[in-house]
VOSE-102983 format. One record per residue (C-alpha): x, y, z. Coordinates in steps of 0.1 Angstrom, whole numbers, plus 5000, padded with zeros to 4 digits. Each point is the difference from the previous one (the first is absolute). Last residue first. Layout:
! residues N
XYZ;...
***
This chain:
! residues 1073
448053144875;502149965032;501249664987;501150164967;501950275019;501749735021;501049804970;501450304982;502150095030;501349645002;500750014963;502050315004;501949865029;500849674982;501350194969;502250225022;501449695017;500649834966;501750314987;502350015030;500849634997;500850034963;502250305007;501849805028;500449714976;501650234974;502350155026;501149665011;501249944964;500449634993;503049884980;499349754972;500850244973;503550055013;500950355009;502150204976;503250135015;500450374991;500350095037;497450155023;497949685002;497150035024;500649705022;499349654989;497849715011;501449645002;497249754994;501749834971;502849915022;497649775017;500150015038;497850295008;500149935037;497049815014;498450135031;500350065037;502049705011;502850084977;500849844967;502749784985;499850004963;503450164997;501550164969;498750355007;502250244980;499750375005;503150075020;502349814978;503350005018;502949834982;502350285009;503250004979;500950355009;502549935028;501550305017;500449805032;498050255021;497049974977;500050134965;497550124976;502050074969;500450354985;499949984962;502850064975;498850054965;499049794971;499549675019;498849724978;496649845002;498449664997;496649965017;498249835029;496550075012;498349765026;501549675009;501749825029;503449895012;501850074968;503049814985;501350214971;500749954963;500950254972;499449944964;501750084966;500249634991;503750014993;500650285025;498749805029;500050255029;499749895036;497750225022;500050315022;497250105024;500050394997;496850155014;497650194978;498350265022;496450095010;501149965036;497149775009;499549864966;503549874998;500749934963;502749734997;503050054977;501949764979;503550124990;502050134970;502950245008;502849784986;497649864974;499550344984;497049934977;500849954963;497149774995;497350055026;499849775030;498049685004;498849895035;500849685019;498449945034;500849725024;497549955028;500649975037;499349745027;497550065027;497149934977;496550105008;498249785025;496649894989;496750085016;498550164969;502049904970;502850254991;499550294976;503250154986;500750344984;502850084976;500550354987;502650004972;502650254987;502249894971;503150174991;502250315004;497750255016;502350295012;500550075036;501050345015;496750085015;497749804977;500049914964;496749864989;498149685007;497649864974;499149685019;499749654987;497449825021;500449655015;497249815019;500949705020;497949725015;500849755028;498149674998;502649805019;501950215024;503550114990;502549825022;502549924972;500250364989;498950114966;502550094973;498950314980;501250094965;500050334980;501250044965;496650144991;497149954976;498749705020;501449955034;502249695006;499449785029;502549795021;498349745022;501149905035;496550045014;496950034977;498350294983;496350074993;499350294976;498550355004;500350174966;501550344993;503149874984;499849644990;502149755019;501949714984;501149695018;496749814999;500549735026;500349624994;497949835026;501849885031;499449635008;503449884988;501950295015;501849805026;501549774974;502149715013;497749955030;497049964977;496849955021;501450215028;498249895032;502749765012;502350185023;497850295010;497349755011;496750175010;501250344990;499150255027;502550254987;497250194984;500650274974;503549884996;502150244980;501449824970;503449845003;501949974967;501650345003;499350155034;503450175007;500250134964;503750064991;500849634999;497449954972;499449634998;499849844966;498649655000;499250015038;501149745024;497749905029;500949945035;497049925022;499650255028;501049915036;497050025023;498450325012;497349915025;501949745021;501850275019;503049935022;500450015038;503350095018;500649845033;503649874999;500150075037;503749955007;501550164969;497550285002;500850065037;503750034992;499350244972;497850225021;502850015026;502450124974;497650274988;499750125036;503850015003;500350214969;497350245011;501350095034;499750364991;497250075024;499449715023;498449684987;496849854988;499449644989;496749944983;498649654998;497849854973;496849814995;498549864968;496449885002;499249635004;497150025025;502149915030;502650274991;502749944974;503850004998;503050225011;500150284974;502650265008;499650375006;503050225007;499850325019;502450295006;498450285021;498150324991;497950055031;496550004986;501249784971;501549725020;499049945036;497349734994;496850085019;498749664989;496750134987;500349854965;496649825002;499349904964;498150164970;496750005018;501350205030;501450264975;496550104988;498950014963;499149654990;500249844966;503449835002;499149725023;501849945033;503449875012;499949815033;501050185032;502850155020;502250114971;503850054995;500849885035;502550195021;503549935012;502250255018;503850014995;503349995019;498649995035;501550115033;496850115016;501250345010;501850034966;496849924981;498250275019;502950254996;500049934962;496250054999;500350345017;502950104978;498049924968;497150215013;502450295007;501349994964;496449994986;498950305021;503250194990;499149954964;496550135006;501150305021;502550104973;497449984973;497550195022;502650285005;500750014962;496350054995;498049714987;498150004967;496550144998;496849824991;496950104981;496849805005;498049854971;500749635006;499549694978;501349685014;496649835001;499250124965;503249864985;501950294985;499050094965;497950305011;503150185012;499750155035;502449745014;502750134977;499750355012;500949895035;503449914987;500650344987;500650174966;498749714979;501149884965;503649945008;502150164972;502550175023;500749685018;502349985030;498150275019;496949784997;501649735022;501050245027;496650165001;498449664999;501949895030;499150315020;496449964990;500049655014;501950105032;497450275009;501350175031;499849975037;502049775023;498849715022;501549965034;502549725001;498949644997;499349785030;502549745012;499649644989;497949765019;502049755021;502049734982;500149635001;503549884989;500549724975;503549874997;501549954965;502149724987;498449914966;497949745017;498850285024;498950224971;498349704983;498449905033;498550355001;497949864972;497249915024;499750375007;499050044963;497349745004;498950165032;499350324982;498149834973;497849795022;496650084984;498550215027;499850344983;499050325017;502950195017;502449734990;502649885025;503749984989;500850355012;498849915035;502949775005;502650274994;503149834985;503850055004;502649814982;503349945018;502849904976;502549735008;499849854965;497650204980;502550084973;501149644998;498649954965;502050304989;498850254973;501650315015;502850004974;497350024974;499450375009;503450104985;501650325010;497750025030;497950325004;500450185032;502250294990;498749994965;496550065013;500750305022;498850284976;497149794987;497350235012;501350294981;499249844967;501650144969;503649935012;499049635002;501649805028;499749624997;497649734990;498949884965;502649774985;501349805029;496550015014;498749824969;502649725004;499349975037;496249974993;500849714977;501749825028;497050075022;497949804975;497250054976;500350384998;498650335011;502350305002;499850345015;498650355000;499250155034;497650275008;500250135036;501850334994;497350114976;496749835004;498449884968;502650104974;500749934964;503549864995;502550204980;502450035029;499049745026;503649915007;500949695020;501549965035;498250335009;497649875026;501449665010;499349734975;496849834989;500849664985;497649764983;499549634996;497449794982;496949815011;497650204978;497850135027;503050055024;501750204973;496950214994;499850085037;503850055005;500650264973;496950225003;499649985038;500350365011;502050234977;501449724979;501349994964;500549744973;502849894978;499849674983;501649664995;500549734973;497050104980;496749844988;500749705023;496650015015;501450085035;502250284986;497250174981;497749955030;502350185023;500650304977;496350034991;499050005036;502350285011;497350205017;498649795010;498649665006;499749744972;496449945010;498549664998;498149814973;503349894983;501649845031;503749974992;500450304976;497450225017;498050234977;501050364990;497450264994;499450204969;501850284981;498650285021;501549825029;499149755026;502849815017;498149895031;500350025038;503150225003;498350294983;501150354990;503049914978;499150284976;497249774986;500549655014;502749844979;500749864966;503449924987;502250184975;502049804975;502949784990;502950225012;502849784989;502950015025;503550104989;501250145033;499950354986;496349934992;499449905036;501750325012;497850214977;496949835014;501350075036;500450374992;496750044983;500550024962;499950314979;497750174975;496849915019;497049904980;496650095014;497449854976;497849815025;500650275027;496350075009;499449644990;501649915033;502349715009;502850235009;500150064962;503750004992;500149964962;502749794984;503550074985;501450255025;498649805030;499050195032;499049765028;496349995010;499049734975;501849735020;503049884980;500549664985;503549854997;501349784972;503549875006;502550074972;502850105023;498749995035;502749815017;502750164979;502449934972;501250184969;502449814977;498950114966;497749714996;498350115032;499550354986;498549854969;497649795021;499050315020;499450204968;497849714987;498050015033;499450384997;498849954964;497749725011;498550235027;499650294976;496250025000;500149985038;496749865014;497850265016;497349975027;501149655011;498649775027;496549964986;499649645011;498149904969;496949795005;497950194975;502950094977;503450125008;502949925023;500449634994;500949944964;501450334989;502050035032;501249644996;501250074965;501850315012;501849805027;501149744975;501250264976;502050165027;501749675008;500849944964;501450354995;502049985032;501649684986;499949635009;502149705009;503250204992;501849955033;499550365011;496450014989;499149695020;501850145031;498250334997;496649844997;500649785030;501250295022;497150214989;497749735011;497949784977;496549925010;498949954964;502750134977;500049714976;502450064971;499049894964;498350334994;497250034975;497549965027;496449895000;496550125003;497149874979;497550274995;496449965013;497550214981;498350245025;496949865015;496850014979;497250235009;496949805010;497049834985;498549745022;499649634993;497149855020;498949645004;497449995027;497550154977;497050215009;497850134972;496749825007;500749975037;500150385003;502050145029;500550385001;497750015031;502549795019;499049695020;501049764972;503450154998;501049865033;503150225005;503749895004;500249854965;499150304978;500249934963;496250064996;500550365012;502750054974;497949854973;497150235009;502350304998;501250185031;499350375004;497849975030;500749685019;498750145033;499549705024;496549975013;500149785031;503850035006;499950374992;497050065023;501549815028;503250194996;498250335002;498249895032;503249885016;501750334993;497150185018;500449775030;503950034999;500150385002;500249995039;503349814997;501850304986;497850304991;501850104968;497349864977;500149664983;502449864974;498949754974;502049744979;497949794977;501049674984;499249864966;501749684986;500149884964;500349694978;500949994963;500249704976;502449904972;501249695018;498049925032;500450215031;499949875035;499850295024;500950025037;499250305022;502350145027;499450305022;503450115012;500150235030;503050135018;499250185033;500049675019;503749994994;500750245029;498449775025;496949795000;497649854975;502549834977;499649974963;501549694985;503450024982;500449774969;497550164976;500450345016;503850014994;500850265025;498550355004;496649874988;499849755028;497349754989;496349955003;498249694985;497849894971;497550284999;496849894983;499849874965;498249685008;497350185021;499949825034;501550255007;499650374996;499250214969;502750274996;502950145020;498750355009;502950175019;499250265026;502450265015;499250205031;501050374997;502250175025;499450285025;499249795031;503149784997;499449645010;501049884966;497549854976;499249694980;496649914986;499349674981;497649894973;498149714986;501249755025;499549635000;503449954984;501550105034;501350325015;499850005038;498750295020;496449885004;496650134987;499549794969;500850304977;503350075018;500950215030;502850215015;502949844981;503150185012;501850304983;502750055026;501250365000;499050085035;501849705014;500849654985;502550094973;499050104965;497050124981;497649874973;502749844977;499249824968;497049834983;499149764972;501649664996;499349824968;500549634994;499849884964;499749644990;500749964963;498349754976;502449944971;500450144965;501150355012;498250334996;498249985033;498350345006;499950155035;497950305009;500250245030;497150245008;500950215030;497250225013;500750315020;497850135028;499350355014;496249984996;499750344981;503449964984;499349664984;503449904987;500849754972;503149794996;500449784969;502849745001;501449764974;501849675001;501049784970;500849645012;502749864977;502549965029;499350355013;499250244972;498950355012;497550164979;500650344984;497750315001;498349905032;497350255010;499750235030;496550135006;498250305017;500050304977;503250104983;500349674983;503149905021;502549774984;501449685014;502849884977;499749665017;503749985009;499749845034;499149675017;501349935034;502049685001;499049635004;501349924964;502550254987;502349774982;497249804984;499749635009;500649794969;497349885000;497050215012;498549945035;499550375005;500650215032;498950365002;500550285025;497550284997;500350365013;497050175016;501950145031;503350185003;499650205032;496350015009;499750075038;497550284993;500050385004;501050044963;500149714977;503549904992;502149834973;496949844987;500549704978;499650004962;503549864996;501350264975;503150095021;500350314979;501750255022;498550164980;496649954985;499649654986;497749915029;500749975037;496950165016;499850285025;496550015015;499150325020;497149955024;497750305004;496749825004;499250094964;502949804986;503350164989;502349874973;503750045000;501249824969;498850264975;501550295020;499850284974;502950255006;502549754986;498350014966;500850364995;496850164989;499550054963;498949654989;497649965029;498750344995;499249924964;498049705012;498250215026;499250264974;498749734976;497849885029;498850355006;499150054964;498249664999;497950105030;499250344985;499049844967;497949735017;498350265022;499450224970;498449714982;497949935031;498850375001;499049994963;498249675003;498150125030;499050314981;498949804971;498049785023;498250305014;500250115036;
***
């Protein structure tokens, strides 16, 4: 074949290849991102690796949630300790917030370093699919002026217990089963025949100077807790290396994680061979020469990349900078940390403080501690009108109104309907769902004068009791910030424990009140079925779901129960509530409530099924508190069996009842929600479900009634007043696992949710390893008030509540001109609450804005421009203004286009119409607070009919939003939660509003807005508002120039395919010639 022919064919190959690459890129734009599972990678041996990167639920640790057919359950994380002074707040904790982003091939790159005490940390994670290993390249750069010693523990959990799930060391590189610095690699495996052994390549062994330092327990502080070789805790591996880094220099560590074939222990020889090869010839493909030279756990001189002429022991790597640290402080003079409702109310009554000042303090703490790389992620939505609510409460007090909840901020699990905030259920499938009315209990709280401060995070649709993992991120434990918060009410419990709110509402179908409360060392109350209404609460299991309070003390629970319990005509399950509900729950709060009581216990319920850390016994040791309060302990036989199960889908029945309340709900059935691409991938289901028949409903309610009777008879036969159970039976575990055993052992068999009995949980102290423990007291049906009283008596005796040290009181800082209408004025959103010294870091305490460069306050139409938080901008050539929220990420950009909208469906254009799109920095969290928009209106416009409207691109309709008219400036102003197209119109003829059952038309829903950067485990969501695509517009609304037409992309893709096919045919013909 001639050279010219070869050239021709090669050109065609290149063109065809480029065409196909373009097509793939187009496809990646067109396809819904959740259909592409970027974080679930598959190696050639069939193993599925699910990594924690920025994709929702956005743990961003770089560890593996699971690897299929293996004992890996949260492995590959790093805990870091630095010797920096002052000691950083999150020293010794799991590192997170790297902005790990998948390149679409085999590598996850850090997009923002993590700053721990001036040491900047990055991770690069690379997979070799053919050999089924992953390489972790972790770099540490000392940006301080002092030498810093850095200890790094790499590892996690490789199983649990001591039986079939025990991931024990089977061999090491020197042939024994003990991990020492002399080892290059280790292999752990369970005895199960169908699981994969797991190998870890550590690096060059001792006597090499950079060899492994020691092995710790990665589920406890690995730097203080040595690894043990036997028992449950021998599943928890922490491979520790120690670095000494000079100022301005970088040092790195590289480890490999490998999984073998699904042949159990028989796969160990082949796994050994692969590990030997990796240890002898480590694959550092993709690393630069400088990165390889920075490695401290490998003998560089033995590597082929080593060149003595270019080698330098002093390396400074290039890396993405960490987010700029913002000083966090409060503008409230009142300290809310660890305050109870009772204390807050007393201080307001005597004039020490006001609801506004209390609410401001909580909002400042949310801004400081809930966001950024080490944020706890307790809230999904913060109420934009929180300060307004607080002012109303203060005014009511000044007019003589009283009440135990008047002016008290309360957080609400994002599963309760709220008329002024979305109700997402923790899912991006419902990110814009805005009910028109409050859930019954929320309405009762408002009537009591409470301030509804925000909506808290949860496990999506309350599915999990082990974690609170939602489409908006995953919640971290308030007391032990590398641990799970538990679910599903984790955001509610954490918000209380961190003093971000005074109390919260949660819900429980199985463990979802008591598990998070135990994890946060607070109290909770689950009443008898029907004691409190679930009207307006998203369901999980109708008839078993319970919505109830979480608070710092039992006294605070009583205040909440006074407001939220009782018969609700809209909830058939509450029919008997008023008959059994006390007139005042606080009457039950008697220190002698346990005097003479007989408290039953089942010894086996305090024994863990797999852990041997002494937690169950530690709880039993607190029986002395019950006895000291006057109770007698009674050993009980096993409880009676449950009635025969009944048929019917309780979940679908609950959704049917919920959806019937909302004519505008975006799904026809509950099962349809789980088909949505925005649901977390491991919650996604494609099956249809059918609600229960009336006969099945009756049978289900009869089942629960009979079960209550059986337990009552059992308690009567043993002459006991209550039964005591532990909260947990084990330590608390890291937040990056996926199985319930590695959250905590909750297998107590507590008779609460499955029966529907009143239960109070009370903190009583700590277990031998320092984790919070609690007791649950369970009573007969409708004995709620007595059970609450017993809980109070136990609380007074035990005094066992634990408090967090990871959210200290904020420095009080006055502002020159605070804006009381803006809940975040003067307190910028904290990108990283890991401030080394929050009390002294501000260089100019009298001027918090000293280091902030002066911003350009004028925006040019059609140009993308950088904007900053808390700044008001004018738009050239218009009367328009936009005030940015306090938590706007640094580096955010905005583009504003003036649209030529026309009259539409009874609306006449009466002023400016703008399309506003934001682009947020990759890996950042878009603002949770709203914007303020001002638009100019036409001279002579009817100000009585004038309003700002929002264009809903799903319905192709302009939706009325309202606004405040300023006739002097001829402008109208509105607080908006997000941006797309807004315009000023007047109504020229009556239109038919979209109403739900309440008839409300002020629906804040924006079904096309995506404010969240949280992403699912399949792939990134289109998080920037500039990425929104539009439907074919059938109205006269002009689409913004920045909108992307899916049709155009499809046409390009089709043309590209056709071009590729033609070129392929031409190529084949030319070859045949």
